[in-house]
Each structure stands twice: as structure tokens, then as C-alpha cells.
A tleap script that builds the chain and sets N, CA, C and O, in Angstrom:
source leaprc.protein.ff14SB
mol = sequence {
  NMET THR GLU PRO GLY TYR THR GLU ASP GLY
  VAL PRO THR PHE GLU HIE VAL ARG GLU THR
  ILE GLU GLN ARG SER ALA THR ALA ALA GLY
  TYR GLU GLU LEU VAL SER GLU SER PRO GLU
  GLY ARG GLU ARG ALA GLU ARG GLU ALA ASP
  HIE ALA ALA ALA ALA ARG GLU LYS LEU ASP
  ALA ILE ARG ARG SER VAL ARG GLY GLU CGLN
}
set mol.1.N position { 81.838 -29.190 5.809 }
set mol.1.CA position { 80.745 -28.751 6.657 }
set mol.1.C position { 80.942 -27.272 6.995 }
set mol.1.O position { 82.046 -26.853 7.342 }
set mol.2.N position { 79.873 -26.488 6.893 }
set mol.2.CA position { 79.957 -25.058 7.168 }
set mol.2.C position { 79.614 -24.782 8.622 }
set mol.2.O position { 78.880 -25.531 9.267 }
set mol.3.N position { 80.169 -23.682 9.118 }
set mol.3.CA position { 79.863 -23.265 10.486 }
set mol.3.C position { 78.453 -22.693 10.531 }
set mol.3.O position { 77.977 -22.146 9.536 }
set mol.4.N position { 77.774 -22.812 11.680 }
set mol.4.CA position { 76.446 -22.204 11.789 }
set mol.4.C position { 76.549 -20.687 11.612 }
set mol.4.O position { 77.468 -20.054 12.132 }
set mol.5.N position { 75.614 -20.126 10.888 }
set mol.5.CA position { 75.608 -18.689 10.664 }
set mol.5.C position { 76.367 -18.265 9.424 }
set mol.5.O position { 76.469 -17.071 9.142 }
set mol.6.N position { 76.905 -19.228 8.672 }
set mol.6.CA position { 77.655 -18.917 7.462 }
set mol.6.C position { 77.108 -19.727 6.297 }
set mol.6.O position { 76.596 -20.830 6.484 }
set mol.7.N position { 77.219 -19.174 5.094 }
set mol.7.CA position { 76.821 -19.909 3.898 }
set mol.7.C position { 77.929 -20.903 3.552 }
set mol.7.O position { 78.986 -20.914 4.184 }
set mol.8.N position { 77.679 -21.727 2.554 }
set mol.8.CA position { 78.692 -22.694 2.118 }
set mol.8.C position { 79.934 -21.993 1.578 }
set mol.8.O position { 81.025 -22.565 1.581 }
set mol.9.N position { 79.770 -20.752 1.114 }
set mol.9.CA position { 80.900 -19.979 0.596 }
set mol.9.C position { 81.676 -19.266 1.710 }
set mol.9.O position { 82.666 -18.587 1.441 }
set mol.10.N position { 81.229 -19.420 2.948 }
set mol.10.CA position { 81.912 -18.787 4.072 }
set mol.10.C position { 81.464 -17.371 4.356 }
set mol.10.O position { 82.125 -16.647 5.101 }
set mol.11.N position { 80.351 -16.966 3.775 }
set mol.11.CA position { 79.812 -15.622 3.978 }
set mol.11.C position { 78.833 -15.668 5.153 }
set mol.11.O position { 77.964 -16.539 5.197 }
set mol.12.N position { 78.968 -14.724 6.120 }
set mol.12.CA position { 78.025 -14.737 7.240 }
set mol.12.C position { 76.613 -14.409 6.763 }
set mol.12.O position { 76.417 -13.574 5.880 }
set mol.13.N position { 75.646 -15.078 7.360 }
set mol.13.CA position { 74.251 -14.820 7.007 }
set mol.13.C position { 73.802 -13.521 7.663 }
set mol.13.O position { 74.417 -13.047 8.618 }
set mol.14.N position { 72.724 -12.955 7.137 }
set mol.14.CA position { 72.169 -11.729 7.710 }
set mol.14.C position { 71.822 -11.948 9.184 }
set mol.14.O position { 72.115 -11.099 10.025 }
set mol.15.N position { 71.216 -13.055 9.487 }
set mol.15.CA position { 70.831 -13.376 10.872 }
set mol.15.C position { 72.049 -13.409 11.787 }
set mol.15.O position { 72.000 -12.899 12.906 }
set mol.16.N position { 73.143 -14.007 11.317 }
set mol.16.CA position { 74.370 -14.079 12.115 }
set mol.16.C position { 74.926 -12.680 12.370 }
set mol.16.O position { 75.332 -12.361 13.487 }
set mol.17.N position { 74.942 -11.862 11.346 }
set mol.17.CA position { 75.449 -10.493 11.482 }
set mol.17.C position { 74.569 -9.712 12.458 }
set mol.17.O position { 75.080 -9.005 13.326 }
set mol.18.N position { 73.250 -9.838 12.317 }
set mol.18.CA position { 72.321 -9.135 13.200 }
set mol.18.C position { 72.538 -9.553 14.643 }
set mol.18.O position { 72.599 -8.699 15.528 }
set mol.19.N position { 72.655 -10.840 14.896 }
set mol.19.CA position { 72.864 -11.331 16.258 }
set mol.19.C position { 74.186 -10.835 16.829 }
set mol.19.O position { 74.264 -10.486 18.007 }
set mol.20.N position { 75.222 -10.801 16.003 }
set mol.20.CA position { 76.521 -10.307 16.457 }
set mol.20.C position { 76.434 -8.838 16.856 }
set mol.20.O position { 76.962 -8.441 17.894 }
set mol.21.N position { 75.770 -8.037 16.033 }
set mol.21.CA position { 75.616 -6.612 16.325 }
set mol.21.C position { 74.809 -6.422 17.600 }
set mol.21.O position { 75.185 -5.614 18.450 }
set mol.22.N position { 73.710 -7.148 17.750 }
set mol.22.CA position { 72.885 -7.028 18.949 }
set mol.22.C position { 73.672 -7.420 20.200 }
set mol.22.O position { 73.553 -6.770 21.239 }
set mol.23.N position { 74.468 -8.473 20.103 }
set mol.23.CA position { 75.264 -8.913 21.245 }
set mol.23.C position { 76.297 -7.850 21.631 }
set mol.23.O position { 76.470 -7.546 22.812 }
set mol.24.N position { 76.971 -7.297 20.644 }
set mol.24.CA position { 77.979 -6.268 20.934 }
set mol.24.C position { 77.331 -5.011 21.492 }
set mol.24.O position { 77.887 -4.363 22.378 }
set mol.25.N position { 76.167 -4.668 20.980 }
set mol.25.CA position { 75.448 -3.494 21.471 }
set mol.25.C position { 75.029 -3.689 22.929 }
set mol.25.O position { 75.164 -2.776 23.744 }
set mol.26.N position { 74.528 -4.864 23.251 }
set mol.26.CA position { 74.127 -5.162 24.629 }
set mol.26.C position { 75.335 -5.141 25.561 }
set mol.26.O position { 75.245 -4.637 26.681 }
set mol.27.N position { 76.456 -5.683 25.111 }
set mol.27.CA position { 77.675 -5.678 25.919 }
set mol.27.C position { 78.132 -4.247 26.171 }
set mol.27.O position { 78.496 -3.900 27.294 }
set mol.28.N position { 78.114 -3.418 25.135 }
set mol.28.CA position { 78.540 -2.022 25.277 }
set mol.28.C position { 77.599 -1.260 26.210 }
set mol.28.O position { 78.052 -0.462 27.029 }
set mol.29.N position { 76.304 -1.500 26.092 }
set mol.29.CA position { 75.344 -0.819 26.962 }
set mol.29.C position { 75.554 -1.227 28.420 }
set mol.29.O position { 75.500 -0.386 29.317 }
set mol.30.N position { 75.791 -2.503 28.651 }
set mol.30.CA position { 76.046 -2.971 30.013 }
set mol.30.C position { 77.315 -2.381 30.582 }
set mol.30.O position { 77.352 -1.978 31.744 }
set mol.31.N position { 78.357 -2.328 29.771 }
set mol.31.CA position { 79.622 -1.745 30.210 }
set mol.31.C position { 79.425 -0.264 30.548 }
set mol.31.O position { 79.909 0.211 31.575 }
set mol.32.N position { 78.714 0.460 29.680 }
set mol.32.CA position { 78.478 1.884 29.901 }
set mol.32.C position { 77.689 2.101 31.197 }
set mol.32.O position { 77.951 3.049 31.937 }
set mol.33.N position { 76.737 1.232 31.460 }
set mol.33.CA position { 75.953 1.349 32.692 }
set mol.33.C position { 76.837 1.137 33.920 }
set mol.33.O position { 76.731 1.877 34.898 }
set mol.34.N position { 77.700 0.137 33.870 }
set mol.34.CA position { 78.606 -0.109 34.994 }
set mol.34.C position { 79.564 1.051 35.201 }
set mol.34.O position { 79.801 1.472 36.334 }
set mol.35.N position { 80.112 1.567 34.116 }
set mol.35.CA position { 81.069 2.663 34.211 }
set mol.35.C position { 80.388 3.918 34.738 }
set mol.35.O position { 80.970 4.646 35.543 }
set mol.36.N position { 79.172 4.177 34.297 }
set mol.36.CA position { 78.481 5.403 34.711 }
set mol.36.C position { 78.171 5.408 36.204 }
set mol.36.O position { 77.979 6.474 36.788 }
set mol.37.N position { 78.118 4.247 36.821 }
set mol.37.CA position { 77.825 4.171 38.254 }
set mol.37.C position { 79.069 4.303 39.118 }
set mol.37.O position { 78.959 4.399 40.340 }
set mol.38.N position { 80.239 4.309 38.515 }
set mol.38.CA position { 81.477 4.437 39.271 }
set mol.38.C position { 81.785 5.918 39.490 }
set mol.38.O position { 81.267 6.766 38.764 }
set mol.39.N position { 82.617 6.238 40.477 }
set mol.39.CA position { 82.999 7.641 40.681 }
set mol.39.C position { 83.646 8.252 39.435 }
set mol.39.O position { 83.379 9.404 39.092 }
set mol.40.N position { 84.490 7.482 38.768 }
set mol.40.CA position { 85.132 7.979 37.547 }
set mol.40.C position { 84.097 8.247 36.457 }
set mol.40.O position { 84.199 9.222 35.712 }
set mol.41.N position { 83.110 7.376 36.377 }
set mol.41.CA position { 82.060 7.545 35.380 }
set mol.41.C position { 81.223 8.781 35.639 }
set mol.41.O position { 80.871 9.501 34.706 }
set mol.42.N position { 80.906 9.029 36.887 }
set mol.42.CA position { 80.141 10.232 37.228 }
set mol.42.C position { 80.958 11.489 36.937 }
set mol.42.O position { 80.429 12.490 36.454 }
set mol.43.N position { 82.258 11.422 37.240 }
set mol.43.CA position { 83.135 12.558 36.958 }
set mol.43.C position { 83.204 12.816 35.455 }
set mol.43.O position { 83.161 13.965 35.017 }
set mol.44.N position { 83.309 11.751 34.673 }
set mol.44.CA position { 83.351 11.901 33.217 }
set mol.44.C position { 82.049 12.508 32.704 }
set mol.44.O position { 82.072 13.368 31.824 }
set mol.45.N position { 80.918 12.069 33.245 }
set mol.45.CA position { 79.623 12.594 32.818 }
set mol.45.C position { 79.529 14.088 33.132 }
set mol.45.O position { 78.995 14.861 32.337 }
set mol.46.N position { 80.049 14.489 34.293 }
set mol.46.CA position { 80.047 15.907 34.652 }
set mol.46.C position { 80.917 16.713 33.695 }
set mol.46.O position { 80.532 17.801 33.268 }
set mol.47.N position { 82.096 16.177 33.357 }
set mol.47.CA position { 82.987 16.873 32.407 }
set mol.47.C position { 82.307 17.008 31.049 }
set mol.47.O position { 82.371 18.064 30.419 }
set mol.48.N position { 81.655 15.934 30.599 }
set mol.48.CA position { 80.966 15.979 29.307 }
set mol.48.C position { 79.839 17.002 29.326 }
set mol.48.O position { 79.634 17.717 28.345 }
set mol.49.N position { 79.105 17.079 30.433 }
set mol.49.CA position { 78.036 18.071 30.551 }
set mol.49.C position { 78.618 19.485 30.533 }
set mol.49.O position { 78.054 20.378 29.901 }
set mol.50.N position { 79.737 19.692 31.220 }
set mol.50.CA position { 80.389 21.003 31.214 }
set mol.50.C position { 80.851 21.367 29.810 }
set mol.50.O position { 80.679 22.506 29.377 }
set mol.51.N position { 81.434 20.415 29.100 }
set mol.51.CA position { 81.894 20.668 27.728 }
set mol.51.C position { 80.717 20.990 26.819 }
set mol.51.O position { 80.810 21.888 25.982 }
set mol.52.N position { 79.618 20.272 26.973 }
set mol.52.CA position { 78.436 20.510 26.144 }
set mol.52.C position { 77.875 21.906 26.412 }
set mol.52.O position { 77.474 22.606 25.482 }
set mol.53.N position { 77.846 22.310 27.681 }
set mol.53.CA position { 77.348 23.645 28.025 }
set mol.53.C position { 78.258 24.721 27.432 }
set mol.53.O position { 77.774 25.716 26.893 }
set mol.54.N position { 79.562 24.526 27.531 }
set mol.54.CA position { 80.510 25.491 26.968 }
set mol.54.C position { 80.356 25.566 25.445 }
set mol.54.O position { 80.434 26.649 24.865 }
set mol.55.N position { 80.142 24.437 24.812 }
set mol.55.CA position { 79.957 24.416 23.358 }
set mol.55.C position { 78.688 25.164 22.962 }
set mol.55.O position { 78.685 25.911 21.983 }
set mol.56.N position { 77.604 24.965 23.725 }
set mol.56.CA position { 76.353 25.688 23.435 }
set mol.56.C position { 76.550 27.186 23.599 }
set mol.56.O position { 76.071 27.970 22.780 }
set mol.57.N position { 77.255 27.592 24.658 }
set mol.57.CA position { 77.510 29.015 24.885 }
set mol.57.C position { 78.334 29.608 23.751 }
set mol.57.O position { 78.043 30.709 23.283 }
set mol.58.N position { 79.352 28.893 23.309 }
set mol.58.CA position { 80.199 29.367 22.215 }
set mol.58.C position { 79.389 29.479 20.930 }
set mol.58.O position { 79.517 30.465 20.203 }
set mol.59.N position { 78.565 28.489 20.643 }
set mol.59.CA position { 77.731 28.525 19.452 }
set mol.59.C position { 76.761 29.704 19.503 }
set mol.59.O position { 76.563 30.388 18.499 }
set mol.60.N position { 76.167 29.941 20.649 }
set mol.60.CA position { 75.274 31.101 20.798 }
set mol.60.C position { 76.028 32.402 20.549 }
set mol.60.O position { 75.505 33.306 19.898 }
set mol.61.N position { 77.265 32.503 21.068 }
set mol.61.CA position { 78.071 33.705 20.860 }
set mol.61.C position { 78.386 33.891 19.375 }
set mol.61.O position { 78.345 35.013 18.869 }
set mol.62.N position { 78.694 32.813 18.684 }
set mol.62.CA position { 78.982 32.892 17.245 }
set mol.62.C position { 77.736 33.336 16.497 }
set mol.62.O position { 77.820 34.178 15.603 }
set mol.63.N position { 76.590 32.785 16.846 }
set mol.63.CA position { 75.344 33.178 16.179 }
set mol.63.C position { 75.040 34.647 16.402 }
set mol.63.O position { 74.639 35.342 15.468 }
set mol.64.N position { 75.223 35.138 17.631 }
set mol.64.CA position { 75.003 36.563 17.920 }
set mol.64.C position { 75.959 37.414 17.093 }
set mol.64.O position { 75.567 38.451 16.558 }
set mol.65.N position { 77.197 36.982 16.988 }
set mol.65.CA position { 78.213 37.709 16.219 }
set mol.65.C position { 77.822 37.799 14.742 }
set mol.65.O position { 77.953 38.851 14.116 }
set mol.66.N position { 77.345 36.689 14.204 }
set mol.66.CA position { 76.968 36.661 12.794 }
set mol.66.C position { 75.782 37.596 12.545 }
set mol.66.O position { 75.702 38.227 11.491 }
set mol.67.N position { 74.874 37.684 13.498 }
set mol.67.CA position { 73.704 38.555 13.369 }
set mol.67.C position { 74.050 40.022 13.649 }
set mol.67.O position { 73.222 40.907 13.436 }
set mol.68.N position { 75.254 40.272 14.119 }
set mol.68.CA position { 75.668 41.640 14.434 }
set mol.68.C position { 75.242 42.083 15.821 }
set mol.68.O position { 75.269 43.273 16.134 }
set mol.69.N position { 74.853 41.135 16.647 }
set mol.69.CA position { 74.464 41.444 18.025 }
set mol.69.C position { 75.696 41.424 18.923 }
set mol.69.O position { 76.708 40.813 18.578 }
set mol.70.N position { 75.617 42.066 20.033 }
set mol.70.CA position { 76.731 42.063 20.991 }
set mol.70.C position { 76.449 41.155 22.139 }
set mol.70.O position { 77.276 41.027 23.042 }
savepdb mol mol.pdb
quit
């Protein structure tokens, strides 16, 4: 007897794989939402925003340099 979601050869069906991915995605989204509401999560979001801003500034500086601008 085969397990539900698997073929007789033991290969997971497309539906089983899709459901597994959707379940893991929902779990990850829920976890991310909980973490983002914590003080540590807010601090991490601020650090990520600061890093993104610094990266944009650096990229702009590199582009100006390549164009010969100061």
C-alpha cells in the first residue's frame, strides 16, 4: 500500500509537492510576521534598511566615478 501523495514507485505527486511548498511558505511567512513584531525584529529591520541605504549610496558613488563625475 502506498502513502497518500506518493505514486506506487514512491515518487511524490505534483499535488503533494505543491501542498508541502505552500505549507512551508505559510509557516515561514507566519514566523517572519511574529519576528518582525518583536523588538529584535524591529531592530533587525532597521539594520537591514540602514545597510540597504548604504549600499545604494555606494552604488551611486561607483556610478558617478565610472562617469567621471565627482
